[in-house]
SEDRENLO-901509 format. One record per residue (C-alpha): residue number from 1; residue in one letter; x, y, z; chain. Coordinates in steps of 0.5 Angstrom, whole numbers, plus 500, padded with zeros to 3 digits. Layout:
<atoms>
    n  res    x    y    z  chain
  NUM    A    X    Y    Z      A
...
</atoms>
This chain:
<atoms>
    n  res    x    y    z  chain
    1    M  154  736  747      A
    2    F  150  732  742      A
    3    H  151  734  735      A
    4    I  144  734  731      A
    5    H  143  734  724      A
    6    A  137  739  723      A
    7    A  133  740  716      A
    8    A  131  747  714      A
    9    D  124  747  716      A
   10    T  124  742  722      A
   11    K  127  740  728      A
   12    S  131  734  727      A
   13    K  131  728  732      A
   14    T  137  725  729      A
   15    L  144  724  733      A
   16    D  151  725  730      A
   17    M  155  720  734      A
   18    T  162  723  731      A
   19    S  163  728  737      A
   20    G  161  728  745      A
   21    P  162  723  751      A
   22    I  162  716  748      A
   23    G  159  713  754      A
   24    R  153  717  754      A
   25    L  152  717  746      A
   26    L  152  710  747      A
   27    L  147  710  752      A
   28    A  143  715  749      A
   29    F  142  711  743      A
   30    A  142  703  746      A
   31    L  137  705  752      A
   32    P  131  706  747      A
   33    L  133  701  743      A
   34    L  133  696  748      A
   35    L  126  698  750      A
   36    G  125  697  742      A
   37    N  128  690  742      A
   38    L  124  688  749      A
   39    F  118  690  746      A
   40    Q  119  686  740      A
   41    Q  121  680  743      A
   42    L  114  680  747      A
   43    Y  111  678  740      A
   44    N  113  671  741      A
   45    T  114  671  748      A
   46    V  106  673  749      A
   47    D  104  668  744      A
   48    S  108  662  748      A
   49    L  105  665  755      A
   50    V  098  665  752      A
   51    V  098  658  749      A
   52    G  103  655  755      A
   53    N  097  657  760      A
   54    F  091  657  756      A
   55    V  092  652  750      A
   56    G  097  647  753      A
   57    T  104  644  753      A
   58    E  103  641  746      A
   59    A  102  648  743      A
   60    L  108  651  747      A
   61    A  112  646  744      A
   62    A  109  648  737      A
   63    V  111  655  738      A
   64    G  118  654  741      A
   65    S  119  649  735      A
   66    T  118  654  730      A
   67    T  123  659  733      A
   68    S  129  657  729      A
   69    I  125  656  722      A
   70    I  122  663  723      A
   71    N  129  666  725      A
   72    T  132  662  719      A
   73    M  128  665  714      A
   74    V  128  672  717      A
   75    S  135  673  719      A
   76    F  138  673  712      A
   77    F  133  679  711      A
   78    N  135  682  717      A
   79    G  143  682  715      A
   80    V  142  686  709      A
   81    S  138  691  713      A
   82    I  144  691  717      A
   83    G  148  692  711      A
   84    A  143  698  709      A
   85    G  144  701  716      A
   86    V  152  701  715      A
   87    I  152  705  709      A
   88    I  147  710  711      A
   89    S  150  711  717      A
   90    Q  157  712  714      A
   91    Y  153  717  709      A
   92    Y  150  721  715      A
   93    G  157  721  718      A
   94    A  160  724  712      A
   95    H  154  729  711      A
   96    R  153  727  704      A
   97    E  145  728  704      A
   98    D  145  727  696      A
   99    R  147  719  697      A
  100    L  144  718  704      A
  101    H  137  719  700      A
  102    E  139  715  695      A
  103    A  141  709  700      A
  104    I  134  710  703      A
  105    E  130  709  696      A
  106    T  134  703  695      A
  107    T  133  700  701      A
  108    M  126  701  701      A
  109    A  125  698  694      A
  110    I  129  692  696      A
  111    T  125  691  702      A
  112    F  118  691  698      A
  113    L  122  686  693      A
  114    C  124  681  699      A
  115    S  117  682  703      A
  116    V  114  678  697      A
  117    I  120  673  696      A
  118    L  120  671  704      A
  119    T  112  670  704      A
  120    V  112  666  698      A
  121    V  118  661  700      A
  122    G  117  661  707      A
  123    F  109  659  707      A
  124    F  111  653  702      A
  125    L  117  651  706      A
  126    V  113  650  712      A
  127    P  112  642  712      A
  128    A  119  641  709      A
  129    M  122  645  715      A
  130    L  118  641  720      A
  131    R  120  634  717      A
  132    L  127  636  717      A
  133    M  127  638  725      A
  134    S  124  631  726      A
  135    T  118  635  730      A
  136    P  114  630  733      A
  137    D  107  628  731      A
  138    D  103  631  737      A
  139    V  107  638  735      A
  140    I  107  638  728      A
  141    S  100  640  726      A
  142    A  100  646  731      A
  143    A  106  648  729      A
  144    S  104  648  721      A
  145    I  098  652  723      A
  146    Y  102  657  727      A
  147    L  108  658  721      A
  148    R  104  659  715      A
  149    I  100  664  719      A
  150    Y  106  668  721      A
  151    F  109  667  714      A
  152    A  103  670  710      A
  153    G  104  677  714      A
  154    V  111  677  715      A
  155    S  112  683  710      A
  156    G  109  687  716      A
  157    L  115  685  720      A
  158    L  120  686  715      A
  159    V  118  693  713      A
  160    Y  118  695  720      A
  161    N  125  692  721      A
  162    M  128  696  715      A
  163    G  124  702  717      A
  164    S  126  702  724      A
  165    G  134  701  722      A
  166    I  134  707  717      A
  167    L  132  711  723      A
  168    R  137  708  728      A
  169    A  142  709  722      A
  170    V  141  716  723      A
  171    G  141  716  731      A
  172    D  133  716  732      A
  173    T  131  710  736      A
  174    R  126  714  740      A
  175    R  120  713  735      A
  176    P  121  706  733      A
  177    L  120  705  740      A
  178    M  114  708  741      A
  179    F  111  704  735      A
  180    L  113  698  738      A
  181    C  110  700  745      A
  182    F  104  701  741      A
  183    S  104  694  737      A
  184    S  106  690  743      A
  185    C  100  692  747      A
  186    L  096  691  741      A
  187    N  099  684  740      A
  188    I  097  682  748      A
  189    G  090  685  747      A
  190    L  089  681  741      A
  191    D  092  674  743      A
  192    L  088  674  749      A
  193    L  081  676  745      A
  194    F  083  671  740      A
  195    V  085  665  745      A
  196    L  080  666  751      A
  197    V  074  669  747      A
  198    F  074  667  740      A
  199    H  077  660  742      A
  200    L  082  660  736      A
  201    G  088  657  740      A
  202    I  094  657  736      A
  203    A  092  660  730      A
  204    G  089  666  734      A
  205    V  096  668  737      A
  206    G  099  667  730      A
  207    Y  093  672  727      A
  208    A  095  677  733      A
  209    T  102  677  731      A
  210    I  101  679  724      A
  211    I  096  684  725      A
  212    S  100  687  730      A
  213    Q  106  687  725      A
  214    F  102  691  720      A
  215    A  100  696  725      A
  216    S  107  698  726      A
  217    A  109  697  719      A
  218    I  104  702  717      A
  219    L  106  707  723      A
  220    I  114  707  721      A
  221    L  112  708  713      A
  222    L  107  714  715      A
  223    L  113  717  719      A
  224    L  118  716  713      A
  225    T  114  719  708      A
  226    K  111  725  712      A
  227    S  118  727  715      A
  228    R  122  733  712      A
  229    D  128  730  715      A
  230    V  134  728  711      A
  231    Y  132  721  712      A
  232    R  125  722  709      A
  233    F  123  716  704      A
  234    S  119  718  697      A
  235    W  115  713  693      A
  236    R  116  717  687      A
  237    D  124  717  688      A
  238    M  124  709  690      A
  239    Y  129  706  685      A
  240    V  135  701  686      A
  241    D  142  705  685      A
  242    R  146  699  683      A
  243    H  153  702  686      A
  244    I  149  703  693      A
  245    L  146  696  692      A
  246    R  153  693  691      A
  247    Q  155  697  698      A
  248    I  149  694  701      A
  249    L  150  687  699      A
  250    A  158  688  701      A
  251    V  156  688  708      A
  252    G  149  685  708      A
  253    L  150  678  704      A
  254    P  155  676  709      A
  255    T  152  678  715      A
  256    G  145  675  712      A
  257    L  148  669  711      A
  258    Q  152  668  717      A
  259    Q  145  670  721      A
  260    A  141  665  717      A
  261    L  146  659  717      A
  262    T  147  660  724      A
  263    S  139  660  725      A
  264    F  139  654  721      A
  265    S  144  650  725      A
  266    N  139  652  731      A
  267    V  134  647  727      A
  268    F  139  641  728      A
  269    V  140  643  735      A
  270    Q  132  643  735      A
  271    S  132  636  732      A
  272    Y  137  634  738      A
  273    I  132  637  743      A
  274    N  126  634  740      A
  275    S  129  627  741      A
  276    F  127  628  748      A
  277    G  120  629  748      A
  278    S  115  635  748      A
  279    S  116  636  756      A
  280    C  124  637  754      A
  281    M  122  641  748      A
  282    A  117  646  752      A
  283    G  122  647  757      A
  284    W  127  648  751      A
  285    S  122  653  749      A
  286    C  122  656  755      A
  287    Y  129  657  756      A
  288    N  129  660  749      A
  289    K  124  666  751      A
  290    I  128  668  757      A
  291    D  134  667  754      A
  292    Q  132  672  749      A
  293    F  131  677  754      A
  294    I  138  677  757      A
  295    M  141  678  750      A
  296    L  137  684  749      A
  297    P  141  689  752      A
  298    L  148  686  749      A
  299    R  145  686  742      A
  300    S  142  693  743      A
  301    V  149  695  745      A
  302    S  152  692  740      A
  303    Q  147  695  735      A
  304    A  149  702  738      A
  305    A  156  700  737      A
  306    T  155  698  729      A
  307    T  152  705  729      A
  308    F  157  709  732      A
  309    V  163  706  729      A
  310    S  159  707  722      A
  311    Q  158  714  723      A
  312    N  166  715  726      A
  313    I  169  711  720      A
  314    G  165  716  715      A
  315    A  168  722  719      A
  316    K  175  718  719      A
  317    N  176  718  726      A
  318    I  178  711  727      A
  319    S  181  712  734      A
  320    R  174  714  737      A
  321    A  171  708  733      A
  322    K  176  704  737      A
  323    K  174  707  744      A
  324    G  167  706  742      A
  325    T  168  699  741      A
  326    A  172  698  748      A
  327    T  166  702  751      A
  328    A  161  698  748      A
  329    I  164  691  751      A
  330    A  165  694  758      A
  331    M  157  696  758      A
  332    A  155  690  755      A
  333    A  159  685  760      A
  334    G  156  689  766      A
  335    I  149  689  764      A
  336    T  149  681  762      A
  337    F  153  679  768      A
  338    T  148  682  772      A
  339    G  142  680  769      A
  340    A  145  672  769      A
  341    S  146  673  776      A
  342    I  138  675  777      A
  343    L  136  669  772      A
  344    W  140  664  775      A
  345    I  137  665  782      A
  346    F  130  666  780      A
  347    A  130  661  774      A
  348    P  124  656  777      A
  349    Y  120  662  778      A
  350    M  121  664  771      A
  351    V  120  658  768      A
  352    R  113  657  772      A
  353    I  111  664  768      A
  354    F  110  659  762      A
  355    N  108  653  764      A
  356    Q  106  649  771      A
  357    E  108  642  769      A
  358    Q  114  639  773      A
  359    M  118  636  767      A
  360    V  117  642  763      A
  361    I  120  647  769      A
  362    H  125  641  770      A
  363    Y  128  642  763      A
  364    G  127  650  763      A
  365    V  131  651  769      A
  366    L  136  646  767      A
  367    F  138  650  761      A
  368    L  137  657  764      A
  369    R  142  655  769      A
  370    L  147  651  764      A
  371    C  148  657  759      A
  372    V  146  664  762      A
  373    F  154  666  765      A
  374    F  157  664  759      A
  375    M  153  669  755      A
  376    L  159  674  757      A
  377    F  162  671  751      A
  378    S  157  673  747      A
  379    C  158  680  749      A
  380    V  165  680  746      A
  381    N  162  676  740      A
  382    Q  156  681  739      A
  383    V  160  688  740      A
  384    L  166  686  736      A
  385    A  162  683  730      A
  386    G  158  690  730      A
  387    S  164  694  730      A
  388    L  167  690  724      A
  389    R  161  691  720      A
  390    G  161  698  722      A
  391    I  167  699  718      A
  392    G  164  695  712      A
  393    N  168  688  714      A
  394    A  162  683  714      A
  395    R  166  677  712      A
  396    V  170  676  717      A
  397    P  165  676  723      A
  398    M  161  671  718      A
  399    F  166  666  717      A
  400    I  168  667  724      A
  401    M  161  666  727      A
  402    L  159  660  722      A
  403    S  165  656  724      A
  404    S  163  657  731      A
  405    F  156  657  731      A
  406    V  155  652  725      A
  407    V  161  647  724      A
  408    F  164  647  731      A
  409    R  157  646  734      A
  410    Q  154  641  730      A
  411    V  161  637  730      A
  412    Y  161  638  738      A
  413    L  153  635  738      A
  414    F  155  629  733      A
  415    V  161  627  737      A
  416    A  158  629  745      A
  417    T  151  626  744      A
  418    R  155  619  742      A
  419    I  159  619  748      A
  420    A  153  622  753      A
  421    D  146  623  750      A
  422    T  143  627  755      A
  423    A  139  634  755      A
  424    T  145  638  759      A
  425    V  150  635  753      A
  426    V  145  638  748      A
  427    G  144  644  752      A
  428    F  151  646  752      A
  429    G  152  646  745      A
  430    Y  150  654  745      A
  431    P  156  656  750      A
  432    A  161  652  747      A
  433    G  160  656  740      A
  434    W  160  662  744      A
  435    I  167  661  747      A
  436    V  170  659  741      A
  437    S  167  665  737      A
  438    A  169  670  742      A
  439    F  177  667  742      A
  440    L  177  668  734      A
  441    M  174  674  734      A
  442    T  178  677  739      A
  443    G  184  675  736      A
  444    Y  182  678  729      A
  445    Y  181  685  732      A
  446    V  187  685  736      A
  447    F  192  683  731      A
  448    S  189  683  724      A
  449    G  191  691  723      A
  450    W  184  692  720      A
  451    E  186  700  722      A
  452    K  191  700  716      A
  453    K  186  697  711      A
  454    V  180  703  713      A
  455    E  185  708  712      A
  456    K  187  706  705      A
  457    Q  180  706  703      A
  458    N  178  711  698      A
  459    P  175  718  702      A
</atoms>
């Protein structure tokens, strides 16, 4: 049976993963999370679909070229949210509701502070970031408009992500999914309204995105403040507990730095792509949008593994945590292989959804078929990194991923493009980093003896 924590006066929707069938628990957690991630991915994908079909190739290239910048700014905060989720999960698994409450109040206080900082910093760094990426003149104006609107409303995204992270940490993935379904449908409707009816162009899809994100943030805040369960958030009790903040940052800072720097390194990959012109940029944008969908299942399984491992480490069951990790890798690999096979076969049709120009389709298919099967290496990377963060070890995944996705990938691109400066060579930069990371991550997980270190930690 699934074991549920329940408050005295309400039916709890949390999920205790410290006992019960591992595969079924991971699926019960990952499936709603997958659907939620799918709807969240629809935000930017719908933007690309609308501008690619109703505005033009340059607008599609502009939206695609902003992805790395957005991810760089937001990824650092997401890393902090992962740290918060790990600490909340461990207190939840240990049944320490007093510390759980303090962790939630501290987490939300950090969220509101980071929202202000990221809005201001992101808004004013837009021109410099676009110049750093060597964004072409025919794209830079539209990209600037979209990015500045996006960062003006980024607080909605941060509040929703952190709030849903709190719910995931205690095993509730269903209600965040419901909110995302609503906000994604709202985003689609507003995209079409602002572009087709009001003719706002790329600015319209930006406005649609931030309005939808604010809607999901309001819904998650209402849920957290009105709930009577163990995860209830109280505005009156909100403060920063220094001990819990240090715990969160011990996991969150390395994770955030790794994710932010990895995303920042993709800015340089984008600059290589930009040298081939707007058609290649648009094809790369199509690839990235489609690629994100096949990455969603393995990221969802990885997040499930993080919560599973965190709760079981809190319950001092290392053996069960390891079994959960192995099960998660097998699940992620099976799903990814199936998805990659479908994408490889139907690649031309998938790219045509975004744009009908022949050269855009050519580049999009090239990048898709080059990379999709190598995502199997990412299954190992994502799940093992998630599991290590679940035990509280975020530094090793940070160093491994930075050395693979930043250092090695940039060295590869610098050297390889001087031997053969082609789109294929640049596109292979992603798989090359995945392969190196998979071998390093596996070596550490198998041979480092991390289990003994966890056993020696204070109860």
